[in-house]
C-alpha positions as CSV (number, residue, x, y, z in Angstrom):
1,X,-43.1,42.5,-24.2
2,X,-40.5,41.7,-21.5
3,X,-40.3,44.2,-18.7
4,X,-36.5,44.4,-18.2
5,X,-36.2,41.1,-16.4
6,X,-32.9,39.4,-16.7
7,X,-32.5,35.7,-16.5
8,X,-29.4,34.7,-14.8
9,X,-27.9,31.2,-14.6
10,X,-25.6,29.9,-11.9
11,X,-22.2,28.9,-13.1
12,X,-21.7,25.1,-13.4
13,X,-20.6,23.4,-10.2
14,X,-16.9,23.0,-9.9
15,X,-15.7,19.6,-8.8
16,X,-13.6,19.7,-5.7
17,X,-10.0,18.8,-6.3
18,X,-9.1,15.4,-4.9
19,X,-7.6,15.4,-1.4
20,X,-3.9,15.2,-1.9
21,X,-1.8,13.2,0.5
22,X,1.8,14.5,0.5
23,X,4.9,12.9,1.9
24,X,2.9,9.8,2.9
25,X,4.7,6.7,4.1
26,X,4.6,3.9,1.6
27,X,5.8,0.3,2.2
28,X,5.3,-3.0,0.5
29,X,3.8,-6.4,1.3
30,X,3.3,-9.8,-0.2
31,X,0.0,-9.4,-1.9
32,X,0.0,-12.9,-3.3
33,X,-0.4,-14.5,0.1
34,X,-4.2,-15.0,0.5
35,X,-7.2,-12.9,-0.3
36,X,-7.4,-9.2,0.6
37,X,-10.1,-7.3,2.4
38,X,-11.9,-6.7,-0.9
39,X,-12.3,-10.5,-1.5
40,X,-9.9,-10.8,-4.4
41,X,-6.7,-12.7,-4.8
42,X,-4.0,-10.6,-6.4
43,X,-0.5,-11.2,-7.6
44,X,2.6,-9.4,-6.4
45,X,3.2,-8.1,-9.9
46,X,-0.3,-6.4,-9.9
47,X,-0.2,-2.6,-9.2
48,X,-2.4,-2.7,-6.1
49,X,-2.4,-1.1,-2.7
50,X,-3.8,-1.5,0.8
51,X,-5.1,1.5,2.7
52,X,-5.2,2.3,6.4
53,X,-8.5,1.6,8.1
54,X,-9.2,5.4,8.1
55,X,-8.8,5.7,4.4
56,X,-10.3,2.2,3.5
57,X,-13.7,3.1,5.2
58,X,-16.2,0.7,6.7
59,X,-18.7,-1.6,5.0
60,X,-20.7,-1.0,2.9
61,X,-18.8,2.2,2.0
62,X,-15.3,0.9,1.4
63,X,-12.8,1.9,-1.2
64,X,-12.5,-1.5,-2.9
65,X,-11.9,-1.2,-6.6
66,X,-11.2,2.6,-6.4
67,X,-8.0,3.9,-8.0
68,X,-5.2,6.1,-6.5
69,X,-2.6,8.1,-8.4
70,X,0.8,7.8,-6.8
71,X,3.8,10.0,-7.5
72,X,7.4,9.6,-6.4
73,X,10.7,10.9,-7.9
74,X,9.1,12.1,-11.1
75,X,7.2,8.9,-11.8
76,X,3.4,8.6,-11.5
77,X,1.2,5.5,-11.7
78,X,-2.3,4.3,-10.9
79,X,-3.0,1.5,-8.5
80,X,-6.2,-0.3,-7.5
81,X,-7.3,-0.5,-3.9
82,X,-7.7,-4.1,-2.9
83,X,-6.9,-4.4,0.8
84,X,-6.9,-2.8,4.2
85,X,-3.8,-2.7,6.4
86,X,-4.2,-1.9,10.1
87,X,-1.1,-0.3,11.5
88,X,-0.6,2.1,8.5
89,X,-0.5,5.8,9.2
90,X,-3.8,7.5,8.3
91,X,-2.5,8.5,4.8
92,X,0.0,5.6,4.4
93,X,0.0,3.0,1.6
94,X,1.1,-0.6,1.5
95,X,2.0,-1.5,-2.1
96,X,2.4,-4.7,-3.9
97,X,6.1,-5.5,-4.5
98,X,5.6,-5.0,-8.2
99,X,4.2,-1.5,-7.7
100,X,6.8,-0.6,-5.1
101,X,9.6,-1.8,-7.5
102,X,8.2,0.6,-10.2
103,X,9.1,3.5,-7.9
104,X,12.1,2.3,-6.0
105,X,14.3,-0.7,-5.1
106,X,12.7,-3.0,-2.5
107,X,15.9,-2.5,-0.5
108,X,14.7,1.0,0.3
109,X,11.8,-0.6,2.3
110,X,10.0,2.7,2.9
111,X,9.5,5.6,0.6
112,X,7.5,8.9,1.0
113,X,5.0,9.5,-1.9
114,X,2.3,11.9,-2.9
115,X,-1.1,10.3,-3.7
116,X,-4.8,11.0,-4.2
117,X,-8.0,9.1,-5.2
118,X,-8.9,9.2,-8.9
119,X,-12.6,9.5,-9.8
């Protein structure tokens, strides 16, 4: 016979929401010129990004191959991290021309986006 003990279970762990970067500066660069910091050659039409050194990390814990979700003017798209770009603000992104063109005209040069890492 049980003596009034109650077995309680902890609630399942909640995943922390991804860190959101709001109003982050985004520019574009010629991805197709050489190999990025992740060691891959990419094409300007690929939807890829370079991160600031602070976001990119340091070896062996770098963000190569991770994906980010980027939103601007009602559009959202995923992009793969393939490069590091010194000189970017901590939360800035440097996009391939193909990705930047998805969001805005290259003539704009700089846009301000919301983005976060996707698990």
